N, C-alpha and C positions, 0 to 999 in steps of 0.2 A: 263223325260223318265218315267212313273208311276211304282209303286211298286206292284204285281202281287201279292208276297210272301212276308210279314214280320212277320218272327218267331224269338222268344227272349226266351232264359234261356231253352228249350223244354228238361222235365226229365221224363224218365218212368222205373218202375221198374216191372216185373213181379214175387209177394211174395218175396224173399231176394234177387234175381237177378237184379242189375243194369242193365240196357239195353241202356238206353239213360241219360247223364249226362251235361245239360246246353249246349242246343245244338242251335244256333243262325246262322241265314241268311237271306240273302233277292236274291228275285229273280223278276226282270224286267221283265216288259210286252214287249215280242217278244224276249226275253233272253231262250238259251237253255242252261242248265246245268246239267253237268252228276255226279251222286254222285259213288265213287267208292270204293272198301274198302273190306276185305276180308270177308268170310263168317260168321257170326254171328256178326257182328259192328253194327248192330241197323238200317243197311239203310230200309227195309222193313217194321220195326215196325213203325218208321219215317214216311212212305211213308201212313201207315193206320191210324195214329195219324190225318196226315193232310187232310185224306178224311175221315173221321169219322167211319173208320173199328175199331177200339181202342180207346181208353181216354185218356188222356193226364194226367199225376200228377200233374206236376206243367210247368209253363211257358205260355205264352202270343202268339197268334197267329192271325194274319188280313188277308185275304184275299181280293184282290183286293176292299179294303177298308172296309170290314164286318170281325168286330171282331169276332172269331169263341168265343176263352178262354182268360182269362188272370189271370195273378199270382195274389193270393189276400192269404196271411199269409202262405206262402210254397205251396199252392193248387192251381191247374187250376180249373176256376169257369166258364163254359158255359154261354154264351147268346147262351138262346134256341131260341129268334127271331129270330135268323141268321142261327141258325144249315140249315136248308132247303137251305136259298138262298145262302150261303156256297158251300152245295151239290151238287147246280144245278151247279156252275162255276168251280169245279175240276171233273178231269173224270181218271179215272185210267184203266191201262192196265195191266192183270195179267202174269205171266209167264206160268201158267196152261190152259188158253184162257178162262175157265169159262162159254162157251156158255154154253146154257138149251141144252140137246141132241134130244128130243123130240120137239123142234121148229125147222122149216126151216133155211136158211139163212135169209132170209129174213125178217121173225117174229121175228128170235134173235136181227135185228136190229130198229127194229116197235117196239118192245113189251114196253121197256120203254117211248119212246117219246109220246105213245098214253096213259100211265097209268102215269106218272109223267107230262109232258108236255101238255097233254090235246090235241094232234094234232090228225085231223082227219085221217081216215084211208087212203085217198086219200093222205094228206100231209106228212105224217110220210114215205111210201110206195116211193112216188116221192123223199124225202130225201133221204133216206134208198138205193135207187136205185141211185142217185148220187153219193153217198159214195162207192157203192160197183162197181159202173163202173172206180171210180177214183182209189180203191185197185186193179183194174184187175179183177173181179169179178162178173160183172152184170150175166154172163152166168150162176153162182150156187146160183141164188137167191132162187129156190124153192129146192136144196138139201138138206140135214142134214147133223152137224159137221162132224158126223160118216163116210161122203163119201168122205170129205176135207182132203188133207194133213194136217199136225201140221201148214207149212207155211201159208196155205190158211185161216185156222180156226183163226189163229194168226190176219189174216189181215180182217177176218171178226169181231174181237173184236175189234179191232183197230176202224174198220166203226161205231160198236155199239157205243164206246165211242164220237166219233166224235159228232153222228147224237145229241146226247142233248146238243150240242153248247156250250162244256165248257170253260172257260176264261184262265184254265192253263190243260195240259195233264202229266200225270204220268205214265212212266212206269217203272214194275218193273221186271227187270232182261225179256224184251220181247223175248228172245232169247235164253234162258238157257234149255229151253226143244227140242229147234231143232236144226238137223244136220247142218252142214256148208254151202250146197247150201241154205236151206231154210231162213236159218240167214240171209242171204244175199239179199233174198227177205224181210224181215222184215227191214233190216237195210237201205234200198233203199227207203222204204214209210216213214221210220222215216224222212231222209234225204229230201225227199221230204216235207214234212209237217216243215222241220227248216227253207227251202227255204222261205216256206211259211210266217214265221215269228209268226207262232204258239208257244206259251207259253210254255215250256217241262221241265222237270224234268226227269232224264234219269237215274236211277240204272240197272250199267250194268257191267260187266266182258270184256267185249268186248272194251280193251284198243286203238285199232288203231281207231275205230269207235268213240268211246267217244273225242277220240285227234278232228276227223276231223267236226264235229260235234258241239263241245261245246264252248260257248261264255264263261265257265267259265266250273271249276268240284270244287269239295270236294271229301277230301280223311276222311272217317270216318274209325277209328279202336278203336275197344273197348269200344262203345255205345260216345265216344267224335269224334268232329274232329279236325282233327289232321293236316290241312292244306287247304286252299282253295284258288282259283287263276286260272289264262290262262294259269299260267306256270308251273304248276305241271308236266303235261307231259315232260317238256322241260328242266325245269331247277327247280326241287322241291328242297324246303330247308331244311324240315326235314327228318332225317334219317330213319325214318319209311316210311315215302313214299318215300323215292328211296327204299329202298328195294323192296316195293311192284311192282313201277312199273319195277325194271331190271329184276323181277322174270316173269313177262308179255315179256320182251322183249329177255329173254335167252329162255323160250319156245317156242318163235314164230321162 
């Protein structure tokens, strides 16, 4: 099985605050990895670095065979020639939807296709309508984000990410802004993508969902990976992991 993500020794600080320290993991093609841990543990920053919304301080990252940055003398050196190529291979679904409020649903899904991938209007709209149909939103194409529920807006944002044909899709707390009923809508969509063997990494606090869809899980705390593996949810080895998992079980 081919490697989609190879991350080694990722470190990141904001000023004097160390956010990520020596983060290393792999994600294989077709694998779904959940990333769990308390707020402030560095999960979102890690996704933002992989999707080029933040710069790494140190470490080495290869995405589907293309090296984005590598460690030289304690600093991450970026490969400028690969930045666009890696960017096209990664998609990110935000917790706050990030749709353009003045664009229709259809234009939200076609805009980047036309601007970045240079697809024709007809090609972009055909791709968008197929994805909106997949999300159960084909009848919402002419509406605007403010006319949709939170769950519908998040499904549009997933369609927008998929329209770019990414090799790997990242989700940053995709249900945190939604009530339980709308959360189920989004979890159903992500589960369906997992069944299609879409390579995904999902930052989530939905433990039951993470357990159900993940091939592997990573538990982060304090900017480090405390534990990873398929057995985190059922037989965690580290005390910090056990406490975190049990807190959700007691809440449920």
